[in-house]
N, C-alpha and C positions, 0 to 999 in steps of 0.2 A: 371304424369311427375314430379311435385313438390315433392311428397313424395319420389320418386326414387332418385331425386337429393339430397334431405335432407339426405337420408340414405348414399349416396355416400360421402357427406361431413363428416358425422359422422364417417364413417369407416376411411376415409383418416386422419382426425384429431386424432382419437384414435391411429391408427397405428404410425403416425408421433410422437405424444407425448410419446408413449411407447418406440419408438426407441430412443428418446432423453432423456429417463429415467425421464420424468416429470409426468408419470402415471405408476401405477403398472398394472399387468395383469388384476387384478380385479379392476374395476373402482368404486370409491366411488359414492354413491347416496345421494341426499339431497332433498327430496320432498318439504321441506319448501321453499328452494330457487327456485326450478323448478316452483312452484306455482306462483312465482312473475314475471315470464317471460312476461306474457301479459301486466302487469302493466308497467314494465320497457320498453318493446318494444314500447308501445303506446307513452310513453314520449320521447323516443329516436328517433322515426321515422322522425319527422320534421327536426331535425339536421342531422341525419345520411343520409337520402335520399338527402338532399340538398348538403351535402359534397361529396356524392358518385361520382358525375359526374367528379369532379376535383381531388379528393383524395380518390379513392375507397379503397385502402388498409387501410387508416386511418379510414374510415367509418366502415369497417369490424372489424378492430383490436380493436377499442374502445369498441365494444360490448364484446369482450373477456375479456378486462380489467374490464368491469362492472360485468361480471360473477365472476371474481376473487374477486372483492370488495364485492359482495353479499355473497360469501363463508366466507369471513372475518367477515362480519356483523353477519352471522349466528353463527360463532364460538365464537365471543366475547360476544354478548348479544342479542340473538334472541328474548328473551321475550320482550325486549325494542324495538327492530328493527322491529319485525313482523308487527306491526300496521302502520308503516310508509308507505307513498305513494309517497314520493319524492326522492327515491333513486338516480335516474338518475340526477335530477336537482341539488342535493347536490354535487354529484361527479363533474358534469360539472362546477358548480360555485366555486369549490375550487380554480381553476387556469384558468378557461375558457375552452371551447371545445378544442382549439388547443393544450393545455397542459395537457389534461386529463391523458395521459400516466404518466407524472411525478407526478401528483396529486395522482393517484392510487398506482403506484409502490413505490414511495418514501414516500409521505406524509401519506397515509393510511396504506399500507402494511409494510412500514419500510425497504424496500430493499435499500441498499446503494452500491455505487461504482460498483465493478465487478458483484455483485449479481443483482443489478438493471439493469445493462447493459445486462446481460444474460437473464433476464426475458423479458425485452423490445424487445430484438432481437428474442426471441422465439415467442412472440406475433406477431411481424411483419412477421416472417416466416409463421406462421399459417394463418394470414390474406392474405399473398401473395398466399399461396397455394389455399385458398378458392376463391380468386379472379380469379386465373387461372381456377379453376373448373367452376366458373360462366361464364367466357369468352368462355369456350369450350362447354357450353350448347347451344349456338347459338340461344338464345331467342331474339326476337326483343325488343330493349329498349323501355320503356314506355308502354309496354303491361301488361296485368294482369299476364301473365306467368312470365315476368321479375320481377315484384313486388313479386310474390310468391316465386321465387327462391332467391331473395334478403332476404326476411324475413326468409326463411328456412336456409339460410347461417348464418344470424345473430343468429337465435335460436341455431344452433349447436356451433357457436363460444361462445355464452353465456354459454352453458352447458360445453364446453371444458374448459373455464376459471374457471368455478365453480369447476370442477373435478380436474383440475391442482392445484388450490389453496388448495382445501381440502387435496390433496395428500401432498402438501408442508407443510400443518399444522399438518401432522402426521396421517391423516385418511387413514390407509392402510387396505384394505379389504382382509385380509388373513384368511384362514380357521382356526377355533379354534383347531381342531384335525388334526395335520399333521402326517399321518402315512405312 
């Protein structure tokens, strides 16, 4: 059930981001950032799970922002960043949990004005879509299945943030020989 739900979330986010032209047809991959998922998720879970009850879209959306930040760290100096274990804590502590969107979008990634607004809205739309998918799974809150679906949703949002930012940074996966 959880694996099928995660695949549904992956497909939905990919199609939506491609429709919004935030992803190319061929999605960039970054195994270095993907490998950091479990480290980031463990650090995020206490805050994310606590906030989910009252602010589910924020709880989900912040993970997409973290994925974007991780792609940025990879692009700028992965040799230095690869050994770090405090990715989430550093992002959270820049402006606090409630303002992580501004910290990542403006302070770290450098988006301003209309561009910052556009990225923030896109993240919010993705998080809302995923929340809708979660709501329609009809899993009982507080169960192992509910936790599994929440973690699966966070995982796909993390990866979507990573791929979206890699795309924005110019990593376009196009064939070398276009005939």
